All heavy atoms as a GROMACS GRO file, in nm:
protein
  542
    1GLU      N    1  15.582   6.377  10.025
    1GLU     CA    2  15.705   6.396   9.950
    1GLU      C    3  15.763   6.532   9.965
    1GLU      O    4  15.883   6.551   9.949
    1GLU     CB    5  15.679   6.367   9.804
    1GLU     CG    6  15.597   6.476   9.733
    1GLU     CD    7  15.537   6.442   9.609
    1GLU    OE1    8  15.476   6.333   9.599
    1GLU    OE2    9  15.555   6.513   9.510
    2ASN      N   10  15.686   6.633   9.999
    2ASN     CA   11  15.737   6.775  10.018
    2ASN      C   12  15.781   6.799  10.156
    2ASN      O   13  15.808   6.917  10.194
    2ASN     CB   14  15.636   6.877   9.977
    2ASN     CG   15  15.605   6.868   9.828
    2ASN    OD1   16  15.690   6.841   9.744
    2ASN    ND2   17  15.484   6.891   9.792
    3PHE      N   18  15.791   6.707  10.247
    3PHE     CA   19  15.818   6.722  10.386
    3PHE      C   20  15.953   6.693  10.420
    3PHE      O   21  15.989   6.614  10.514
    3PHE     CB   22  15.713   6.643  10.472
    3PHE     CG   23  15.581   6.696  10.459
    3PHE    CD1   24  15.492   6.646  10.366
    3PHE    CD2   25  15.535   6.808  10.539
    3PHE    CE1   26  15.358   6.688  10.352
    3PHE    CE2   27  15.406   6.852  10.524
    3PHE     CZ   28  15.321   6.796  10.435
    4SER      N   29  16.052   6.750  10.354
    4SER     CA   30  16.195   6.728  10.374
    4SER      C   31  16.256   6.846  10.452
    4SER      O   32  16.188   6.956  10.469
    4SER     CB   33  16.268   6.716  10.244
    4SER     OG   34  16.279   6.837  10.174
    5ARG      N   35  16.365   6.830  10.511
    5ARG     CA   36  16.435   6.939  10.586
    5ARG      C   37  16.465   7.052  10.491
    5ARG      O   38  16.465   7.168  10.527
    5ARG     CB   39  16.561   6.881  10.641
    5ARG     CG   40  16.635   6.986  10.732
    5ARG     CD   41  16.557   7.018  10.851
    5ARG     NE   42  16.593   7.152  10.887
    5ARG     CZ   43  16.520   7.231  10.973
    5ARG    NH1   44  16.411   7.183  11.022
    5ARG    NH2   45  16.558   7.348  11.001
    6THR      N   46  16.490   7.025  10.359
    6THR     CA   47  16.512   7.129  10.264
    6THR      C   48  16.392   7.221  10.244
    6THR      O   49  16.401   7.342  10.243
    6THR     CB   50  16.550   7.067  10.125
    6THR    OG1   51  16.666   6.986  10.144
    6THR    CG2   52  16.573   7.174  10.021
    7THR      N   53  16.275   7.162  10.242
    7THR     CA   54  16.149   7.231  10.226
    7THR      C   55  16.131   7.318  10.354
    7THR      O   56  16.091   7.441  10.341
    7THR     CB   57  16.024   7.140  10.215
    7THR    OG1   58  16.054   7.059  10.097
    7THR    CG2   59  15.898   7.220  10.198
    8VAL      N   60  16.155   7.268  10.470
    8VAL     CA   61  16.141   7.344  10.598
    8VAL      C   62  16.236   7.469  10.594
    8VAL      O   63  16.202   7.579  10.626
    8VAL     CB   64  16.166   7.254  10.715
    8VAL    CG1   65  16.182   7.334  10.845
    8VAL    CG2   66  16.053   7.155  10.734
    9ASN      N   67  16.361   7.444  10.547
    9ASN     CA   68  16.459   7.550  10.541
    9ASN      C   69  16.416   7.660  10.444
    9ASN      O   70  16.434   7.779  10.472
    9ASN     CB   71  16.596   7.494  10.504
    9ASN     CG   72  16.662   7.416  10.613
    9ASN    OD1   73  16.630   7.428  10.729
    9ASN    ND2   74  16.760   7.337  10.572
   10ILE      N   75  16.360   7.622  10.336
   10ILE     CA   76  16.319   7.724  10.233
   10ILE      C   77  16.207   7.803  10.292
   10ILE      O   78  16.202   7.924  10.271
   10ILE     CB   79  16.270   7.647  10.102
   10ILE    CG1   80  16.394   7.594  10.028
   10ILE    CG2   81  16.191   7.741  10.010
   10ILE    CD1   82  16.357   7.493   9.917
   11ILE      N   83  16.107   7.736  10.357
   11ILE     CA   84  15.997   7.818  10.421
   11ILE      C   85  16.048   7.910  10.525
   11ILE      O   86  16.005   8.036  10.529
   11ILE     CB   87  15.894   7.722  10.477
   11ILE    CG1   88  15.824   7.641  10.364
   11ILE    CG2   89  15.791   7.796  10.560
   11ILE    CD1   90  15.737   7.527  10.422
   12GLU      N   91  16.141   7.862  10.606
   12GLU     CA   92  16.201   7.956  10.714
   12GLU      C   93  16.268   8.069  10.652
   12GLU      O   94  16.244   8.191  10.693
   12GLU     CB   95  16.300   7.870  10.798
   12GLU     CG   96  16.242   7.775  10.891
   12GLU     CD   97  16.338   7.690  10.960
   12GLU    OE1   98  16.459   7.687  10.921
   12GLU    OE2   99  16.298   7.613  11.056
   13ASP      N  100  16.346   8.052  10.548
   13ASP     CA  101  16.414   8.160  10.483
   13ASP      C  102  16.320   8.254  10.411
   13ASP      O  103  16.336   8.383  10.422
   13ASP     CB  104  16.517   8.111  10.375
   13ASP     CG  105  16.637   8.035  10.433
   13ASP    OD1  106  16.656   8.049  10.560
   13ASP    OD2  107  16.704   7.962  10.362
   14GLN      N  108  16.219   8.208  10.345
   14GLN     CA  109  16.126   8.293  10.272
   14GLN      C  110  16.042   8.376  10.373
   14GLN      O  111  16.021   8.494  10.350
   14GLN     CB  112  16.034   8.212  10.181
   14GLN     CG  113  16.110   8.163  10.062
   14GLN     CD  114  16.020   8.092   9.968
   14GLN    OE1  115  15.906   8.055   9.994
   14GLN    NE2  116  16.077   8.064   9.843
   15VAL      N  117  16.000   8.321  10.483
   15VAL     CA  118  15.926   8.396  10.583
   15VAL      C  119  16.007   8.501  10.646
   15VAL      O  120  15.968   8.616  10.659
   15VAL     CB  121  15.862   8.303  10.688
   15VAL    CG1  122  15.805   8.384  10.807
   15VAL    CG2  123  15.758   8.203  10.632
   16ARG      N  124  16.132   8.465  10.686
   16ARG     CA  125  16.229   8.564  10.738
   16ARG      C  126  16.252   8.673  10.646
   16ARG      O  127  16.253   8.795  10.683
   16ARG     CB  128  16.352   8.498  10.782
   16ARG     CG  129  16.444   8.586  10.864
   16ARG     CD  130  16.576   8.510  10.903
   16ARG     NE  131  16.546   8.393  10.996
   16ARG     CZ  132  16.549   8.264  10.952
   16ARG    NH1  133  16.584   8.228  10.829
   16ARG    NH2  134  16.518   8.168  11.035
   17ASP      N  135  16.282   8.644  10.513
   17ASP     CA  136  16.311   8.751  10.417
   17ASP      C  137  16.197   8.847  10.396
   17ASP      O  138  16.212   8.965  10.381
   17ASP     CB  139  16.353   8.688  10.291
   17ASP     CG  140  16.488   8.614  10.289
   17ASP    OD1  141  16.567   8.641  10.394
   17ASP    OD2  142  16.524   8.536  10.199
   18THR      N  143  16.071   8.786  10.397
   18THR     CA  144  15.954   8.867  10.369
   18THR      C  145  15.926   8.958  10.489
   18THR      O  146  15.899   9.078  10.467
   18THR     CB  147  15.834   8.775  10.348
   18THR    OG1  148  15.857   8.692  10.239
   18THR    CG2  149  15.711   8.853  10.333
   19VAL      N  150  15.942   8.917  10.610
   19VAL     CA  151  15.924   9.002  10.725
   19VAL      C  152  16.029   9.109  10.725
   19VAL      O  153  16.001   9.227  10.747
   19VAL     CB  154  15.926   8.921  10.857
   19VAL    CG1  155  15.924   9.019  10.973
   19VAL    CG2  156  15.807   8.824  10.860
   20ASN      N  157  16.155   9.078  10.695
   20ASN     CA  158  16.266   9.179  10.692
   20ASN      C  159  16.231   9.277  10.582
   20ASN      O  160  16.257   9.401  10.606
   20ASN     CB  161  16.396   9.109  10.660
   20ASN     CG  162  16.463   9.053  10.783
   20ASN    OD1  163  16.458   9.116  10.891
   20ASN    ND2  164  16.533   8.941  10.770
   21ALA      N  165  16.184   9.242  10.470
   21ALA     CA  166  16.161   9.331  10.358
   21ALA      C  167  16.044   9.428  10.378
   21ALA      O  168  16.044   9.542  10.333
   21ALA     CB  169  16.140   9.251  10.233
   22TYR      N  170  15.934   9.375  10.445
   22TYR     CA  171  15.809   9.453  10.450
   22TYR      C  172  15.771   9.500  10.596
   22TYR      O  173  15.660   9.565  10.604
   22TYR     CB  174  15.699   9.366  10.395
   22TYR     CG  175  15.720   9.341  10.251
   22TYR    CD1  176  15.762   9.218  10.207
   22TYR    CD2  177  15.700   9.445  10.157
   22TYR    CE1  178  15.783   9.197  10.067
   22TYR    CE2  179  15.715   9.426  10.023
   22TYR     CZ  180  15.757   9.291   9.975
   22TYR     OH  181  15.781   9.278   9.843
   23GLU      N  182  15.853   9.468  10.701
   23GLU     CA  183  15.813   9.507  10.834
   23GLU      C  184  15.930   9.570  10.904
   23GLU      O  185  16.001   9.499  10.981
   23GLU     CB  186  15.746   9.397  10.916
   23GLU     CG  187  15.690   9.438  11.038
   23GLU     CD  188  15.603   9.557  11.027
   23GLU    OE1  189  15.485   9.542  10.989
   23GLU    OE2  190  15.651   9.671  11.063
   24PRO      N  191  15.962   9.700  10.879
   24PRO     CA  192  16.083   9.763  10.934
   24PRO      C  193  16.068   9.786  11.088
   24PRO      O  194  16.165   9.820  11.155
   24PRO     CB  195  16.089   9.890  10.864
   24PRO     CG  196  15.949   9.923  10.820
   24PRO     CD  197  15.889   9.787  10.787
   25ARG      N  198  15.948   9.767  11.144
   25ARG     CA  199  15.923   9.791  11.290
   25ARG      C  200  15.966   9.681  11.381
   25ARG      O  201  15.955   9.688  11.502
   25ARG     CB  202  15.776   9.831  11.313
   25ARG     CG  203  15.737   9.955  11.239
   25ARG     CD  204  15.590   9.974  11.242
   25ARG     NE  205  15.519   9.876  11.163
   25ARG     CZ  206  15.392   9.870  11.144
   25ARG    NH1  207  15.316   9.955  11.200
   25ARG    NH2  208  15.345   9.768  11.068
   26VAL      N  209  16.013   9.568  11.320
   26VAL     CA  210  16.057   9.454  11.407
   26VAL      C  211  16.200   9.418  11.377
   26VAL      O  212  16.258   9.449  11.268
   26VAL     CB  213  15.961   9.331  11.383
   26VAL    CG1  214  15.821   9.367  11.419
   26VAL    CG2  215  15.973   9.278  11.243
   27SER      N  216  16.260   9.342  11.472
   27SER     CA  217  16.400   9.297  11.457
   27SER      C  218  16.414   9.164  11.531
   27SER      O  219  16.310   9.118  11.593
   27SER     CB  220  16.493   9.396  11.517
   27SER     OG  221  16.466   9.418  11.645
   28ASN      N  222  16.531   9.107  11.526
   28ASN     CA  223  16.556   8.973  11.582
   28ASN      C  224  16.457   8.865  11.540
   28ASN      O  225  16.390   8.799  11.628
   28ASN     CB  226  16.562   8.985  11.738
   28ASN     CG  227  16.677   9.069  11.777
   28ASN    OD1  228  16.778   9.078  11.714
   28ASN    ND2  229  16.659   9.142  11.884
   29ILE      N  230  16.429   8.861  11.410
   29ILE     CA  231  16.324   8.770  11.360
   29ILE      C  232  16.377   8.625  11.361
   29ILE      O  233  16.478   8.594  11.314
   29ILE     CB  234  16.283   8.810  11.216
   29ILE    CG1  235  16.239   8.955  11.219
   29ILE    CG2  236  16.188   8.717  11.160
   29ILE    CD1  237  16.241   9.022  11.091
   30GLY      N  238  16.292   8.542  11.425
   30GLY     CA  239  16.322   8.397  11.422
   30GLY      C  240  16.206   8.322  11.370
   30GLY      O  241  16.086   8.368  11.379
   31VAL      N  242  16.229   8.218  11.297
   31VAL     CA  243  16.118   8.146  11.234
   31VAL      C  244  16.143   7.997  11.259
   31VAL      O  245  16.252   7.940  11.247
   31VAL     CB  246  16.114   8.162  11.078
   31VAL    CG1  247  15.997   8.082  11.016
   31VAL    CG2  248  16.100   8.318  11.042
   32GLU      N  249  16.037   7.935  11.312
   32GLU     CA  250  16.041   7.790  11.336
   32GLU      C  251  15.929   7.728  11.256
   32GLU      O  252  15.814   7.774  11.261
   32GLU     CB  253  16.008   7.761  11.486
   32GLU     CG  254  16.114   7.824  11.578
   32GLU     CD  255  16.080   7.817  11.722
   32GLU    OE1  256  15.971   7.754  11.756
   32GLU    OE2  257  16.151   7.870  11.806
   33VAL      N  258  15.962   7.628  11.182
   33VAL     CA  259  15.865   7.553  11.096
   33VAL      C  260  15.863   7.407  11.138
   33VAL      O  261  15.970   7.347  11.152
   33VAL     CB  262  15.902   7.568  10.947
   33VAL    CG1  263  15.813   7.486  10.862
   33VAL    CG2  264  15.907   7.710  10.905
   34ARG      N  265  15.744   7.362  11.157
   34ARG     CA  266  15.724   7.217  11.192
   34ARG      C  267  15.635   7.151  11.084
   34ARG      O  268  15.526   7.196  11.060
   34ARG     CB  269  15.652   7.207  11.332
   34ARG     CG  270  15.637   7.069  11.378
   34ARG     CD  271  15.592   7.056  11.516
   34ARG     NE  272  15.453   7.114  11.536
   34ARG     CZ  273  15.348   7.044  11.542
   34ARG    NH1  274  15.350   6.907  11.544
   34ARG    NH2  275  15.228   7.100  11.557
   35ALA      N  276  15.687   7.050  11.018
   35ALA     CA  277  15.613   6.974  10.925
   35ALA      C  278  15.511   6.880  10.990
   35ALA      O  279  15.546   6.819  11.084
   35ALA     CB  280  15.709   6.891  10.831
   36ILE      N  281  15.394   6.887  10.940
   36ILE     CA  282  15.287   6.794  10.992
   36ILE      C  283  15.233   6.711  10.868
   36ILE      O  284  15.129   6.746  10.808
   36ILE     CB  285  15.171   6.878  11.050
   36ILE    CG1  286  15.226   6.969  11.158
   36ILE    CG2  287  15.070   6.786  11.119
   36ILE    CD1  288  15.122   7.074  11.212
   37PRO      N  289  15.312   6.611  10.828
   37PRO     CA  290  15.274   6.536  10.705
   37PRO      C  291  15.140   6.467  10.709
   37PRO      O  292  15.072   6.453  10.604
   37PRO     CB  293  15.387   6.433  10.698
   37PRO     CG  294  15.476   6.448  10.811
   37PRO     CD  295  15.430   6.564  10.890
   38ASP      N  296  15.089   6.425  10.830
   38ASP     CA  297  14.960   6.365  10.841
   38ASP      C  298  14.844   6.452  10.798
   38ASP      O  299  14.747   6.406  10.750
   38ASP     CB  300  14.935   6.308  10.981
   38ASP     CG  301  15.029   6.199  11.016
   38ASP    OD1  302  15.092   6.131  10.932
   38ASP    OD2  303  15.043   6.168  11.140
   39ASN      N  304  14.866   6.584  10.818
   39ASN     CA  305  14.771   6.682  10.775
   39ASN      C  306  14.798   6.758  10.649
   39ASN      O  307  14.729   6.851  10.607
   39ASN     CB  308  14.739   6.786  10.888
   39ASN     CG  309  14.676   6.725  11.006
   39ASN    OD1  310  14.616   6.619  11.010
   39ASN    ND2  311  14.699   6.789  11.122
   40ASN      N  312  14.912   6.720  10.592
   40ASN     CA  313  14.964   6.787  10.474
   40ASN      C  314  14.981   6.938  10.499
   40ASN      O  315  14.943   7.019  10.411
   40ASN     CB  316  14.872   6.757  10.352
   40ASN     CG  317  14.944   6.781  10.227
   40ASN    OD1  318  15.061   6.771  10.214
   40ASN    ND2  319  14.868   6.813  10.120
   41THR      N  320  15.026   6.980  10.610
   41THR     CA  321  15.048   7.113  10.640
   41THR      C  322  15.187   7.145  10.708
   41THR      O  323  15.260   7.050  10.746
   41THR     CB  324  14.940   7.166  10.741
   41THR    OG1  325  14.953   7.084  10.866
   41THR    CG2  326  14.803   7.152  10.686
   42PHE      N  327  15.216   7.271  10.720
   42PHE     CA  328  15.334   7.320  10.799
   42PHE      C  329  15.285   7.414  10.904
   42PHE      O  330  15.206   7.501  10.865
   42PHE     CB  331  15.437   7.387  10.712
   42PHE     CG  332  15.510   7.291  10.611
   42PHE    CD1  333  15.456   7.276  10.481
   42PHE    CD2  334  15.620   7.231  10.648
   42PHE    CE1  335  15.521   7.190  10.393
   42PHE    CE2  336  15.689   7.143  10.556
   42PHE     CZ  337  15.637   7.127  10.431
   43GLU      N  338  15.331   7.403  11.022
   43GLU     CA  339  15.307   7.502  11.131
   43GLU      C  340  15.420   7.596  11.134
   43GLU      O  341  15.534   7.552  11.145
   43GLU     CB  342  15.284   7.429  11.266
   43GLU     CG  343  15.258   7.533  11.378
   43GLU     CD  344  15.244   7.464  11.508
   43GLU    OE1  345  15.353   7.424  11.561
   43GLU    OE2  346  15.132   7.452  11.558
   44VAL      N  347  15.397   7.724  11.123
   44VAL     CA  348  15.506   7.829  11.115
   44VAL      C  349  15.488   7.923  11.235
   44VAL      O  350  15.379   7.976  11.257
   44VAL     CB  351  15.494   7.908  10.987
   44VAL    CG1  352  15.610   8.008  10.980
   44VAL    CG2  353  15.508   7.819  10.865
   45LYS      N  354  15.595   7.932  11.314
   45LYS     CA  355  15.593   8.024  11.430
   45LYS      C  356  15.701   8.132  11.401
   45LYS      O  357  15.816   8.099  11.372
   45LYS     CB  358  15.631   7.949  11.560
   45LYS     CG  359  15.626   8.036  11.676
   45LYS     CD  360  15.650   7.955  11.809
   45LYS     CE  361  15.636   8.038  11.929
   45LYS     NZ  362  15.666   7.952  12.053
   46VAL      N  363  15.657   8.261  11.410
   46VAL     CA  364  15.744   8.379  11.388
   46VAL      C  365  15.769   8.444  11.523
   46VAL      O  366  15.664   8.479  11.590
   46VAL     CB  367  15.689   8.472  11.280
   46VAL    CG1  368  15.777   8.586  11.259
   46VAL    CG2  369  15.652   8.399  11.152
   47LEU      N  370  15.893   8.460  11.557
   47LEU     CA  371  15.925   8.537  11.684
   47LEU      C  372  15.995   8.664  11.647
   47LEU      O  373  16.081   8.660  11.548
   47LEU     CB  374  16.018   8.444  11.771
   47LEU     CG  375  15.963   8.309  11.795
   47LEU    CD1  376  16.040   8.202  11.728
   47LEU    CD2  377  15.950   8.288  11.942
   48PHE      N  378  15.974   8.772  11.724
   48PHE     CA  379  16.038   8.896  11.683
   48PHE      C  380  16.028   8.994  11.802
   48PHE      O  381  15.952   8.978  11.894
   48PHE     CB  382  15.964   8.962  11.565
   48PHE     CG  383  15.814   8.977  11.584
   48PHE    CD1  384  15.765   9.092  11.632
   48PHE    CD2  385  15.728   8.870  11.555
   48PHE    CE1  386  15.634   9.114  11.648
   48PHE    CE2  387  15.591   8.890  11.567
   48PHE     CZ  388  15.544   9.008  11.614
   49ASP      N  389  16.113   9.090  11.800
   49ASP     CA  390  16.112   9.209  11.891
   49ASP      C  391  16.052   9.328  11.821
   49ASP      O  392  16.083   9.343  11.704
   49ASP     CB  393  16.255   9.242  11.936
   49ASP     CG  394  16.322   9.130  12.023
   49ASP    OD1  395  16.236   9.069  12.096
   49ASP    OD2  396  16.437   9.122  12.024
   50ILE      N  397  15.985   9.406  11.889
   50ILE     CA  398  15.925   9.534  11.833
   50ILE      C  399  16.018   9.639  11.862
   50ILE      O  400  16.051   9.670  11.983
   50ILE     CB  401  15.783   9.561  11.887
   50ILE    CG1  402  15.692   9.451  11.858
   50ILE    CG2  403  15.735   9.696  11.833
   50ILE    CD1  404  15.552   9.460  11.922
   51ASN      N  405  16.070   9.706  11.760
   51ASN     CA  406  16.172   9.811  11.776
   51ASN      C  407  16.114   9.929  11.860
   51ASN      O  408  16.003   9.971  11.829
   51ASN     CB  409  16.213   9.866  11.641
   51ASN     CG  410  16.296   9.757  11.561
   51ASN    OD1  411  16.353   9.673  11.616
   51ASN    ND2  412  16.287   9.777  11.428
   52GLY      N  413  16.192   9.976  11.954
   52GLY     CA  414  16.155  10.092  12.032
   52GLY      C  415  16.061  10.070  12.150
   52GLY      O  416  16.020  10.164  12.218
   53LEU      N  417  16.019   9.943  12.165
   53LEU     CA  418  15.936   9.911  12.286
   53LEU      C  419  16.006   9.816  12.381
   53LEU      O  420  16.060   9.711  12.333
   53LEU     CB  421  15.802   9.844  12.228
   53LEU     CG  422  15.703   9.928  12.156
   53LEU    CD1  423  15.585   9.848  12.116
   53LEU    CD2  424  15.657  10.052  12.234
   54ALA      N  425  15.992   9.846  12.504
   54ALA     CA  426  16.051   9.756  12.602
   54ALA      C  427  15.950   9.647  12.648
   54ALA      O  428  15.897   9.652  12.757
   54ALA     CB  429  16.099   9.842  12.723
   55VAL      N  430  15.923   9.556  12.552
   55VAL     CA  431  15.826   9.450  12.583
   55VAL      C  432  15.894   9.318  12.554
   55VAL      O  433  15.997   9.310  12.490
   55VAL     CB  434  15.697   9.463  12.497
   55VAL    CG1  435  15.625   9.586  12.532
   55VAL    CG2  436  15.728   9.464  12.348
   56ALA      N  437  15.835   9.213  12.604
   56ALA     CA  438  15.894   9.075  12.582
   56ALA      C  439  15.887   9.044  12.437
   56ALA      O  440  15.803   9.105  12.364
   56ALA     CB  441  15.809   8.975  12.660
   57PRO      N  442  15.970   8.954  12.384
   57PRO     CA  443  15.965   8.913  12.248
   57PRO      C  444  15.817   8.865  12.212
   57PRO      O  445  15.751   8.801  12.296
   57PRO     CB  446  16.063   8.800  12.236
   57PRO     CG  447  16.163   8.825  12.343
   57PRO     CD  448  16.080   8.885  12.456
   58GLN      N  449  15.777   8.895  12.094
   58GLN     CA  450  15.646   8.868  12.046
   58GLN      C  451  15.649   8.746  11.957
   58GLN      O  452  15.755   8.708  11.900
   58GLN     CB  453  15.581   8.979  11.972
   58GLN     CG  454  15.579   9.108  12.053
   58GLN     CD  455  15.490   9.103  12.172
   58GLN    OE1  456  15.365   9.075  12.149
   58GLN    NE2  457  15.532   9.122  12.287
   59SER      N  458  15.536   8.679  11.934
   59SER     CA  459  15.532   8.567  11.839
   59SER      C  460  15.396   8.547  11.782
   59SER      O  461  15.296   8.594  11.847
   59SER     CB  462  15.577   8.436  11.903
   59SER     OG  463  15.486   8.392  11.998
   60PHE      N  464  15.378   8.482  11.673
   60PHE     CA  465  15.246   8.444  11.623
   60PHE      C  466  15.277   8.315  11.536
   60PHE      O  467  15.385   8.290  11.492
   60PHE     CB  468  15.176   8.554  11.539
   60PHE     CG  469  15.243   8.584  11.407
   60PHE    CD1  470  15.202   8.519  11.292
   60PHE    CD2  471  15.341   8.682  11.400
   60PHE    CE1  472  15.254   8.554  11.168
   60PHE    CE2  473  15.392   8.716  11.284
   60PHE     CZ  474  15.361   8.651  11.163
   61THR      N  475  15.173   8.234  11.536
   61THR     CA  476  15.178   8.101  11.465
   61THR      C  477  15.065   8.090  11.362
   61THR      O  478  14.956   8.141  11.385
   61THR     CB  479  15.161   7.992  11.572
   61THR    OG1  480  15.255   8.005  11.673
   61THR    CG2  481  15.174   7.855  11.506
   62PHE      N  482  15.101   8.039  11.250
   62PHE     CA  483  15.000   8.009  11.151
   62PHE      C  484  15.032   7.882  11.083
   62PHE      O  485  15.137   7.822  11.094
   62PHE     CB  486  14.994   8.122  11.048
   62PHE     CG  487  15.121   8.157  10.975
   62PHE    CD1  488  15.140   8.096  10.851
   62PHE    CD2  489  15.218   8.238  11.030
   62PHE    CE1  490  15.261   8.116  10.781
   62PHE    CE2  491  15.336   8.267  10.960
   62PHE     CZ  492  15.358   8.207  10.831
   63ILE      N  493  14.930   7.828  11.007
   63ILE     CA  494  14.943   7.703  10.941
   63ILE      C  495  14.952   7.728  10.789
   63ILE      O  496  14.868   7.803  10.735
   63ILE     CB  497  14.822   7.616  10.963
   63ILE    CG1  498  14.811   7.584  11.120
   63ILE    CG2  499  14.820   7.485  10.891
   63ILE    CD1  500  14.920   7.500  11.174
   64LEU      N  501  15.042   7.664  10.719
   64LEU     CA  502  15.044   7.663  10.575
   64LEU      C  503  14.987   7.536  10.530
   64LEU      O  504  15.022   7.432  10.570
   64LEU     CB  505  15.190   7.678  10.523
   64LEU     CG  506  15.265   7.806  10.542
   64LEU    CD1  507  15.404   7.790  10.494
   64LEU    CD2  508  15.198   7.919  10.461
   65GLU      N  509  14.891   7.552  10.439
   65GLU     CA  510  14.831   7.426  10.375
   65GLU      C  511  14.819   7.444  10.228
   65GLU      O  512  14.814   7.557  10.179
   65GLU     CB  513  14.697   7.400  10.438
   65GLU     CG  514  14.606   7.518  10.434
   65GLU     CD  515  14.476   7.488  10.520
   65GLU    OE1  516  14.474   7.396  10.603
   65GLU    OE2  517  14.381   7.563  10.503
   66PRO      N  518  14.809   7.334  10.153
   66PRO     CA  519  14.801   7.352  10.009
   66PRO      C  520  14.667   7.416   9.963
   66PRO      O  521  14.568   7.408  10.034
   66PRO     CB  522  14.811   7.200   9.958
   66PRO     CG  523  14.777   7.119  10.076
   66PRO     CD  524  14.814   7.200  10.193
   67THR      N  525  14.675   7.481   9.849
   67THR     CA  526  14.559   7.546   9.795
   67THR      C  527  14.481   7.460   9.703
   67THR      O  528  14.372   7.494   9.666
   67THR     CB  529  14.598   7.677   9.724
   67THR    OG1  530  14.688   7.644   9.623
   67THR    CG2  531  14.655   7.770   9.824
   68ARG      N  532  14.534   7.348   9.668
   68ARG     CA  533  14.460   7.260   9.575
   68ARG      C  534  14.401   7.145   9.650
   68ARG      O  535  14.439   7.097   9.744
   68ARG     CB  536  14.554   7.201   9.475
   68ARG     CG  537  14.592   7.309   9.375
   68ARG     CD  538  14.675   7.245   9.265
   68ARG     NE  539  14.751   7.344   9.192
   68ARG     CZ  540  14.814   7.321   9.088
   68ARG    NH1  541  14.807   7.205   9.030
   68ARG    NH2  542  14.881   7.414   9.018
   0.00000   0.00000   0.00000
């Protein structure tokens, strides 16, 4: 029931806002969220550039799952 496009948009916005607020060393933040209802999880991929470094865009992926 929580796997709607609205939920995905909320997660994307919250992750982007959190990185912007707490990590001033990165820019061009992109967030991709994929709902995996069969596992009751969301896969979140964060893409970003590191300020001041001439390196390729970086990314990391993590899984959000319920705590109960």
